[in-house]
N, C-alpha and C positions, 0 to 999 in steps of 0.2 A: 259953633258946635256946642251942644248942651254939656253941662257939668254934672257929674255923678259922684255921689258920696257913698263910701263903703264903711258902715258902722257895725261893730262887732260887740254883741252882748255876751258876756261870760268869758272874755279873753282880755289879755293886756291891751292897752291902747284902744279902747272901745269906740272913740269918736273920731271920725275923719273930718277935720276942719278945713282941709284944702280941696279935696275932691280932685277929679281928673276930667278933662274934656275928652269926650268920645263921640263918635258919629251918631249913635243912637242906642236904644234899649238892647238890641241884640249884642252890640259890642260890650255894653255894660254887663250883661249876663255872662258873656265869655270871660270878661275880666274878673267877675265874681268867682267863677270856677277856678281860674288860675290862682287868685288870691287864696281861696280855700285850700288848694293843694300846697301852696307855699306855707300857709299857717300850719298845716299838718306836718310838713317836713320840719319846720322850725320848732314844733312842740316837742319833738324827740320822745314821743310816746306818752306825754303827760296828759293827753286827753282821755286816755283809757280810764273808765270808771268815774270820771269827773262830770261836772254839769255840762249840759249841751251848750255849744256856741251857736249863736244866731248871727249870720252875716246878712244884714239888711242893706240893700242898695236903694238909694232914693235919688231922684233927680233934683235939679235946682229949684223946682217948685215945691218940693217936699213929698211928692207922690212916690209911692213904693213901686220900684221896677221889678224887684224879685227878692226872695228871701231863701237862704240856704241854712238848714239846721244840721249841725255836725255833732254826732255823738259817738262815743266809743264804749261798747259794752263787751265785757268778757264773760 
């Protein structure tokens, strides 16, 4: 199984050094959405008015699988 890494710009712990093994890009995108939701829950509202977070998912070759940008504007 390929390994995917979930790196977050603009949030604590930005670099994923371990990654996770997933079946393919679709599962990596699903995991990105789940992770984004968990990050928002853990942020306890601190993302409002702050800089955007960018969740970049890359595969073991360094190719970008997907990117999510999370912003909170009031």
